[in-house]
C-alpha positions as CSV (number, residue, x, y, z in Angstrom):
1,X,112.1,119.3,108.0
2,X,114.8,120.5,105.5
3,X,117.9,118.4,105.2
4,X,121.2,120.1,106.1
5,X,123.8,119.8,103.3
6,X,126.7,117.5,104.1
7,X,129.8,119.3,104.9
8,X,133.4,118.0,105.0
9,X,136.2,119.6,106.9
10,X,138.9,121.2,104.8
11,X,141.9,118.9,104.4
12,X,145.2,120.6,104.5
13,X,147.9,118.9,102.4
14,X,150.6,117.5,104.5
15,X,153.9,118.8,103.1
16,X,157.1,117.9,104.7
17,X,160.0,120.2,103.7
18,X,163.6,119.1,103.5
19,X,166.8,121.1,104.2
20,X,167.4,123.4,101.2
21,X,163.8,123.6,100.0
22,X,162.7,127.1,99.0
23,X,159.5,128.3,100.5
24,X,157.3,131.3,100.7
25,X,156.8,132.2,104.4
26,X,154.2,134.6,105.9
27,X,154.9,136.1,109.3
28,X,151.3,135.7,110.5
29,X,151.6,138.3,113.3
30,X,152.8,141.0,111.0
31,X,150.1,140.0,108.4
32,X,147.2,140.2,110.9
33,X,148.5,143.5,112.3
34,X,148.5,145.0,108.8
35,X,152.3,145.6,108.9
36,X,154.3,145.7,105.7
37,X,157.0,143.1,105.0
38,X,155.1,140.1,106.2
39,X,155.9,137.7,103.3
40,X,159.4,136.3,102.6
41,X,161.2,133.9,100.4
42,X,163.2,131.5,102.6
43,X,165.3,128.4,102.6
44,X,164.6,125.5,105.0
45,X,167.5,124.9,107.3
46,X,166.0,122.1,109.5
47,X,162.9,120.6,110.9
48,X,162.2,119.6,114.5
49,X,159.3,118.6,116.7
50,X,158.1,120.8,119.5
51,X,158.2,118.7,122.7
52,X,155.3,120.6,124.3
53,X,152.7,120.1,121.6
54,X,154.2,117.5,119.2
55,X,154.0,119.9,116.2
56,X,156.6,119.7,113.4
57,X,158.2,123.1,113.1
58,X,160.9,124.5,110.8
59,X,163.9,126.8,111.0
60,X,164.3,129.1,107.9
61,X,166.8,131.5,106.5
62,X,165.2,134.6,105.0
63,X,166.9,135.0,101.6
64,X,166.5,138.8,101.3
65,X,168.5,139.6,104.5
66,X,170.0,136.2,105.4
67,X,168.0,136.5,108.7
68,X,167.3,133.3,110.7
69,X,163.7,132.5,111.6
70,X,163.1,129.7,114.1
71,X,160.1,127.6,115.0
72,X,158.0,128.4,111.9
73,X,154.6,126.7,111.6
74,X,154.3,124.9,108.2
75,X,150.7,126.2,108.0
76,X,152.3,129.6,107.0
77,X,154.7,128.1,104.4
78,X,154.2,127.2,100.8
79,X,156.6,125.4,98.5
80,X,158.3,127.3,95.7
81,X,158.7,124.7,93.0
82,X,161.8,124.7,90.9
83,X,159.7,124.6,87.7
84,X,158.2,128.0,88.6
85,X,161.7,129.5,89.1
86,X,163.0,128.1,85.9
87,X,159.9,128.8,83.7
88,X,161.6,131.7,81.9
89,X,164.5,129.5,80.8
90,X,162.3,126.6,79.9
91,X,160.1,128.9,77.7
92,X,162.8,131.1,76.2
93,X,162.3,131.9,72.5
94,X,165.4,130.0,71.4
95,X,164.5,130.6,67.7
96,X,164.4,134.4,68.3
97,X,167.5,136.0,66.7
98,X,167.5,138.9,69.2
99,X,168.8,137.7,72.6
100,X,167.2,140.9,74.0
101,X,163.9,139.1,73.7
102,X,165.0,136.6,76.2
103,X,165.3,137.1,79.9
104,X,168.8,137.5,81.4
105,X,168.4,134.1,83.1
106,X,167.7,132.4,79.8
107,X,170.7,134.1,78.1
108,X,173.0,133.1,81.0
109,X,171.8,129.5,80.7
110,X,172.5,129.5,76.9
111,X,175.9,130.9,77.4
112,X,176.8,128.4,80.0
113,X,175.6,125.5,77.9
114,X,177.3,126.6,74.8
115,X,180.6,127.3,76.7
116,X,180.7,123.6,77.7
117,X,181.5,122.8,74.1
118,X,178.1,121.5,73.1
119,X,177.4,121.9,69.4
120,X,173.7,121.6,69.9
121,X,171.2,122.4,72.5
122,X,169.5,119.7,74.5
123,X,166.4,118.1,73.2
124,X,163.2,120.1,73.9
125,X,161.0,118.6,76.6
């Protein structure tokens, strides 16, 4: 008799979002129906517990149209880390003499920092 391999159920990470967190949200109904526009960037507005099933749900604001989305299941949300959003600034070629080689965000950050009267840039991390 052949032994069956041991299987373990998949473990979903339990992420609890806070007001103001940026997330990627997928409208699961639109996704499974093959409709366009099913994935959005949103901001978490609040969390609440559904009294009927005890599930934690979230209310979001879709950033592209400032549209409210209520009762979103966190299984269809993913965090958007600040490090990813700021990667272009953190990796800007500061030694490059041509600011055109930097993204507009990196240039804006440099201008803001230098406008504050700082003679030097912050230490590199």
